[in-house]
C-alpha positions in Angstrom: 0.0 0.0 0.0 1.4 3.4 -1.0 1.1 6.3 1.4 0.7 9.8 -0.1 2.0 12.9 1.6 -1.4 13.8 3.1 -1.8 10.3 4.7 1.7 10.5 6.2 1.0 14.0 7.6 -2.2 12.8 9.2 -0.5 9.8 10.7 2.3 12.0 12.2 -0.3 14.3 13.8 -2.1 11.3 15.2 1.1 9.9 16.7 1.8 13.3 18.3 -1.5 13.6 20.0 -1.6 10.0 21.1 1.6 10.6 23.1 0.8 14.1 24.4 -1.1 14.8 27.6 -3.1 17.6 29.0 -2.3 18.1 32.6 -4.7 19.6 35.1 -3.0 21.7 37.9 -4.6 22.3 41.2 -2.6 25.4 42.3 -2.1 26.0 46.0 0.4 26.9 48.7 1.8 23.7 50.3 0.7 23.5 53.9 4.2 22.4 55.2 7.8 23.0 54.4 9.5 20.5 52.1 13.1 20.3 52.9 14.6 23.7 51.9 11.3 24.9 50.3 9.2 27.0 52.7 5.5 26.6 52.0 6.1 26.5 48.2 3.4 27.5 45.7 2.7 24.3 43.8 1.0 22.6 40.9 -0.6 19.4 42.0 -0.8 17.7 38.7 -3.2 15.1 37.5 -4.2 13.5 34.2 -7.1 11.3 33.0 -6.8 8.0 34.8 -7.0 6.0 31.5 -4.0 7.7 30.0 -0.3 7.5 30.8 1.5 10.8 30.8 4.1 10.6 28.0 4.6 14.3 27.2 3.0 17.3 28.8 1.4 19.1 25.8 -0.9 21.4 27.7 -1.5 22.6 31.3 -4.9 23.9 32.5 -6.0 25.2 35.9 -6.8 28.5 37.7 -4.1 30.3 39.6 -4.6 31.8 43.0 -4.9 35.6 43.2 -1.8 37.4 41.9 0.0 34.2 41.1 1.2 33.1 37.6 3.1 30.1 36.2 6.4 31.9 37.1 5.4 31.6 40.8 5.2 27.8 40.7 8.1 26.4 42.8 6.9 22.8 43.3 5.4 20.3 40.8 3.6 17.6 42.7 3.2 14.6 40.3 2.3 11.9 42.8 -1.0 11.3 41.0 0.7 10.8 37.6 1.4 7.1 37.4 4.2 6.8 34.8 7.6 5.2 34.5 9.4 8.5 34.3 8.9 12.2 35.1 6.8 13.4 32.2 8.8 15.9 30.0 7.3 19.3 29.2 6.6 20.8 32.7 9.6 23.1 32.3 8.0 24.8 29.3 5.2 26.1 31.5 7.0 26.4 34.9 10.4 28.0 34.5 11.2 28.5 38.2 10.7 25.0 39.6 12.8 24.2 42.7 11.1 21.0 43.8 9.7 17.8 42.4 7.5 15.6 44.5 6.9 12.2 42.9 6.3 10.0 46.0 4.8 6.6 45.2 4.0 7.3 41.5 5.2 4.0 39.9 8.5 5.6 38.6 11.0 3.0 37.4 13.6 5.3 35.8 15.5 8.5 36.7 17.7 9.9 34.0 19.6 13.1 33.3 17.1 14.0 30.7 14.3 14.0 33.3 16.0 16.7 35.4 18.3 18.7 33.1 15.7 21.3 32.3 15.3 22.2 36.0 18.5 24.0 36.7 17.0 25.6 39.9 16.0 22.3 41.4 16.8 22.1 45.1 14.4 19.4 46.3 13.6 15.9 44.9 11.4 13.3 46.5 11.1 10.1 44.5 10.7 7.8 47.5 8.5 4.7 47.4 8.9 4.0 43.7 10.6 1.2 41.7 13.9 2.8 40.7 16.7 0.3 40.1 19.4 2.3 38.3 21.0 5.6 38.9 23.4 6.7 36.1 26.5 8.7 37.0 25.3 11.9 35.2 21.7 12.0 36.6 22.3 15.1 38.7 24.9 16.7 36.5 22.7 19.8 35.7 21.2 20.2 39.1 24.0 22.1 40.9 21.5 23.8 43.3 20.3 20.5 44.8 20.1 20.4 48.6 17.7 17.6 49.5 17.1 14.2 47.9 14.8 11.4 49.1 15.2 8.1 47.1 14.3 5.8 50.0 12.1 2.7 49.6 13.1 2.0 46.0 14.9 -1.0 44.5 18.2 0.7 43.8 21.0 -1.7 43.0 23.1 0.0 40.4 24.6 3.4 41.1 27.1 5.3 38.9 30.4 6.3 40.3 30.6 9.9 41.7 26.9 10.4 41.3 26.8 13.0 44.1 30.0 14.8 43.3 28.4 17.7 41.4 26.0 18.5 44.3 28.2 20.7 46.5 25.1 22.2 48.2 23.6 18.8 49.1 22.9 18.5 52.9 20.3 15.8 53.1 20.2 12.5 51.2 17.9 9.5 52.1 18.8 6.2 50.4 17.1 4.1 53.0 15.5 0.7 52.3 17.1 0.0 48.9 18.6 -3.2 47.7 22.3 -2.2 47.8 22.1 0.5 50.5 20.0 1.5 53.5 21.3 4.8 54.7 20.1 8.3 55.7 22.6 11.2 55.6 21.3 14.2 57.5 24.1 16.7 56.9 27.1 17.3 54.6 29.4 15.5 57.0 27.4 12.3 56.8 27.3 12.5 53.1 31.0 12.9 52.7 32.1 10.6 55.6 29.8 7.6 55.0 27.1 7.9 52.3 29.4 8.4 49.3 31.8 5.7 50.4 29.0 3.2 51.0 27.4 3.9 47.6 30.7 2.9 46.0 31.3 0.0 48.4 27.9 -1.6 48.3 26.2 -0.6 45.0 27.2 -2.0 41.7 28.3 0.6 39.0 27.1 0.0 35.5 29.1 -2.7 33.7 31.2 -3.6 36.8 31.5 -6.8 38.8 29.7 -7.2 42.1 30.6 -9.8 44.7 27.4 -9.6 46.6 28.7 -7.3 49.4 31.5 -5.2 47.9 32.2 -3.8 44.5 35.5 -5.4 43.2 37.3 -3.6 40.4 40.1 -6.2 40.7 37.7 -9.0 39.8 36.4 -7.0 36.9 39.9 -6.3 35.5 40.8 -10.0 35.9 37.6 -11.1 34.1 38.3 -8.7 31.2 41.8 -10.1 30.9 40.6 -13.6 30.9 38.0 -12.8 28.1 40.8 -11.2 26.0 43.0 -14.3 26.5 40.4 -16.7 25.1 39.0 -14.4 22.4 42.4 -13.4 20.9 45.4 -15.5 19.8 48.0 -15.2 22.5 50.8 -14.4 20.0 48.8 -11.3 18.9 48.3 -9.8 22.3 50.9 -7.5 23.8 50.5 -5.6 27.1 52.6 -2.5 27.9 52.6 -0.3 30.9 53.9 3.2 31.3 54.4 5.4 34.4 51.3 7.3 33.4 49.0 4.3 33.2 50.4 2.9 36.4 49.7 6.2 38.2 46.2 6.3 36.7 45.5 2.8 37.9 46.7 3.5 41.4 44.5 6.6 41.6 41.5 4.6 40.5 41.9 1.9 43.1 42.7 4.5 45.8 39.5 6.3 45.0 37.4 3.1 45.2 38.9 1.8 48.4 40.1 5.0 50.2 
C-alpha cells in the first residue's frame, strides 16, 4: 500500500496527539515546608486515569490571586502514574525548585528527566521502583540540597553520582537493595554515604561480589576474556608510568 503525503501527515499528527497529555493543575500553597522549600506554591498535577502521561502538551487550571506560572516552585506529580517524570513541565514552569513524585510508579530517573530544571533544590522520589542511577543523573542540578530516594529498588549506582552536588545536605537512600542509609548533613554525606554507595552498590558494567564492588575482579575477568578471544601471540601488554599512576589513583578512589 502506497502512502501519499497527506496520509503520512495525518499519521504523524495522530502519533503526536496520542503521546501528548493535557495536565490539570490544582494550584495551591503547600501546607508544610518540604526540605529547603518554605510553603512552596505548587501545581498538584493530574491526568485522565485512563491515560499514561508521556509528554506534557498542555496545562490547565486556575491560579490563586496574583499568582502566575512563574510563581510555581513545586510540581507535585504523585498522582501521575508513569515510568518517568513526564517531560514538558519546564515549558510552563520556569522556576521549579522542587519535584514531589512520591509513590508514583516511577521506574527510571535519567539526566534527561532533570536537566531542564537548573534551579532544582528538592527531589522526592521515594517509594517507587527505581533500580538504576546513572553517574550523570544530577549533572545539571547544581543547586540540589535535598534528595529522598528511599524505599526504591536501587541496586546500580554510577560512580561519583553525588559529586556535582556541592550544596547537598540531606540524602535519604534508606530501604534499597544495595544501600540503606540516611545522611542528615554534609558530614554524613562525605564521611559515609558516598563511600557506601561505591562500596555496596554496583556501578554499571562492573563486577559485584554480593557485598562489595570489586574492580580487581572486573579487571581479571576482562583479561581472561581477552585471553580466550584473541590469539596469544597477537596480544601484547605494555605499561607506562602514566598508566600505572592512573590505575593507582582509580583503586585508591574506590577503596580509600
